[in-house]
N, C-alpha and C positions, 0 to 999 in steps of 0.2 A: 801824753797827759790828757789829750782830748778824749781818748777812750774812757779814762777814769772819770772825767767830768761829765761827759755827755751820755755815757752808757751805765756805768756802775753806780755813780752817786745817786741818780734818780731812783734806782732800784733799792739801794740801801736806805734812802729816806723813807720809802714806803714800808720797808721792813721795820724800820725804827718806829714808825707811827704805830704799827701793831704791837711792837714790843712795849712801848710806853703805855699803850691802851691797857694791856694786860697787867703791867706793873702797877698802874694806878687803880686797878680793880674796877675800871669803869664798865667792863664787859667781859663775860666769860668766853673762852675760846669755843666751847661746845656748840652753842647756838649758831655762831658765825660759821663754824666749820660745817655744820649740818646744812646750812643754806647753800654753801658751795658744793657739798657732796651730793645733795639730793636734787638741786635745781640748776645751779649755774654750770657746774662741770658737765652734767649730762647734756645741757643745751649746747655747750661748746663742742662736745664730742659728736653729738648728732649732726650739727652743722658741718663739721669737718668731714665726716664720712659721707654725708649726703651730697656734698659739693665736690668730693674727690673721686675721680674715676680710678679704678684699680689699674696700676701700671707696674712697670719693672721696679720703680723706686719704692713702691709700697712693699713689695716682696723683699727688697734689699733691706729695708728697715726691720722687717720681721726677722730675716736671717741674721742681721747684725745683732739684734737684741738677744737671740738665742745663743749665738756664738760668744757674745760678750759675757752673758750670764755663766755659761759653762766654763769659760776661761777664768773668771774671777772665783768661781767655786773651786776649781782645780788649784789655783794659786794659793788660796787660803788653806785648802786641805794639805798641800805640800808644806807650807810654812808651819801649820799646826803640828804635823808629824815631826818635822825637824826640831821644833822648839818644845815638843812634848806638851802641847796644850791639852787640857781636858776638853770634854765634849761641849761643856757650857761656854768655855772661853772661845773655842773654835766657832761655835754658833754666833756668839756676839760679834767677833771680828768679821765673820762672813757677812752678817747683816749690815754692819757699819760700812764695809768697803765695797760691797757688791751693788747696793741699791742707792742710786743718786737722786738728788732733788731736781728731777727733770721737769717737774710741774710748776710749783709756785716760785721757783727761782730760775730754772733753765729756760722755760718757755718765754717769760718776759724779757730775759736777757737776750735771747736769740731774736726776738721781735725788734728790740731796740738796736741791736748790732747789725742784723742781716736783712731785716725787712719781712714783708708779708709771706713771700714764697717759702722762706726758711721757717717762718713761724708755723705754717701749715704742716711742714715736716715734723717740727718739734711737738706739735699736738698729737700726731700719730704716735710718735715715739713715747710721749708721756702716757698715753692710754695703754700701750703695750707694757710699759714699766709698771703702771698701776696694777695691771692684771698679774704680772709676775710677782710684784711685791705682796699682793693679797693671796697668792697661792704658794709660790716657792718660799717667799719670805716668811709667811706664817708657818709653813711646814718646817723650815729651818729653826725657827724660834721655839717650836713645840714639837719637835720630831719624835720625842719619846712617847707622846700620847695622841698624836695627830696623824692620820693616814693621808695618803695623796688624794683619795676620794673626798675626804673631809675638806682639804684645802681647795679642791675644785668647787665644792659646794659654796665656799665663801665667795668665789667669783660670780657664781650664778645669782647671788643676792646683791651684787654691786650695781648701783644705778647707772654708772658709766658703761657697764657691760650691756645693759638693756638698751641704752642710747646707741651704743656701737652697733648692735644687731639691727635695730630699727633703721638707723642711718644707712647701713649697707643695703638692707632690703629695699628701702625707698629709692636708693641710687640705682640698684640693679633693675628695678622695674620702671625706672624713669618716671616716678610719681611726680606729677606737677602740683606742687604745693602753692596755694594762693599767696600772693605777695604780702597781704596783711598778717598771715600766720608766720611767714618767714621773718617779717619785721619783728614780731614778738620773740621768736627764737633768737634773732640777732641781738635784741636788747639784752636778753639774759646771757647769751654767749659773750658779748662784749664786756659784761660785768664780771665774768669769771676770773680773769687774770688779776685785776687789781684786788679783788676780794681774797683770792688764795694767797696773794703776796702779804696782805695784812694778817691772814691766818698764820703764815709762817713766822712772822714777827711775834705773834702771840704765843705760838708753840715754843719758840726759842726762849721766851720769858719764863716758861714753865719748867724748862730743863734745869735740874739742880745737880751740881757736880760737887760732891763732898770732898773727895781726894783723888786727884788725877794719877793714874798709873802712866807716867810719862813715857815709859818704854813702849807700852802697847799703843798709847795714843799717838806717839810719833810714828810708829810703824803703820798704824791705820791711816794716819794723815797722808803719809807718802803713798800708800796703796791707792787711796781715794783720789788725791789731787795730782799725782805724778804718774804712777804706773797705769792707772785706768785710761787716761787719754792716749798713752803709748800703745796700749792694747787696742784701743779704738782705732788708732791710726793704721795698725797692721790689718785689721779687718776691713777698713774702708779701701785699702789697697787690694786686698783679696777679692772683695766684692765689686771693685771698680765703680764705686759711687762717684757721681759728679762733684764738682767743686762745692756747690751750695750744700748738698746733702752731706758731704764729707765734713764740712765745717759744723753743721748741726750735730752730727753724731759725735764728733770729737769733743766739741764744747760741752755737749750734754754729758758725756762720760767724765768730764773734768769737774762736774758740779760737786758740791759737798754732800755729805751723807744726808739722806732724807729724814726730815723731822718725824715723818710718819713711822719710819722704821724704828726710831727711838721709842715711840709709844708702843709699838708691837713688842719690843724687847722688854719694856716695863710690864706689859700685860702678861707675858708668858715667862717672866723672870729669866730671860736669856742674856745674862751679863748686862743688865740695864745701865750700870755705872759706866762700863766701857763704851757702850753704844752711845749713850748720852754725851759722854766726854768727847768722843770723836766727832759726833754731830756738831757740837758747839765749836770745837777748835777748827774743824774743816770749814765751817761756815764763816768764821772770822778770817781765816787765812785764804779763803777763796777769793777775797777781794784783790789782793796782789797777784795771786796765781792766775786768775782769769784775766786780769789786766794784761799780764805778760802774754797769755795765750791769744787774746784778741789782738794784741799788737803784732804778734807773729802772723796772724791772718790778715793783717793790713787794714783793720777796721779803723 
């Protein structure tokens, strides 16, 4: 019960604040999301990569992300072939079950549950997922008219990508940044997580579910909340990640579907009803499922 009260409830309360803010029409999600996208998240990413020296764990996170993506793409492809899904339905299910909310849900949860070291891992994983979501995710949603090169151009326009490159370069050359400037970066970076949590609540308030296809939603929910952490467990064993990193990767993989991916599905008309439904249901059911998972980890 302590996991639920001390870890999950504080997070849900912040989500609820954003949800109610949007429902009351006090503020639109666009401007708040833009502040996080163009200012706060890049500051957090820059700080993470500027202060993180490349090591074996960094390469394990990258390898895990690629292996996990390929595994989920394969699983959805096989299920789609067996159940004879059309291409649009396959794309929608792939989007909803492959890309998790590792940023505005996963990162704060890991911070509350496992501490600062685990949080640093989760930020690196979050950045990689954001890059994959903005390339592979956009490509899957619009594969009929979007080339791989077009998807890559999307990444080149992302502020977090620029912050990532600058952070890595500054770390590589051991650039000594004055304390006052680092303090400014820290102020923005520290604001990123609470703001993106509020943004998630606001995004969930905008999801409309007209009629749920319970068969697909149930299958997508099982894939996202049950199968995904199992796949993650296998890859952590293969990659021989340490206890802390393993916990970060498995818990991140157990996150609900990303609200951002629901917006991508709507934008490119890639089964938006299915993706939005799975996003909403997995977010609601993630509270008990993550409670169980964190209890298994002994939090």
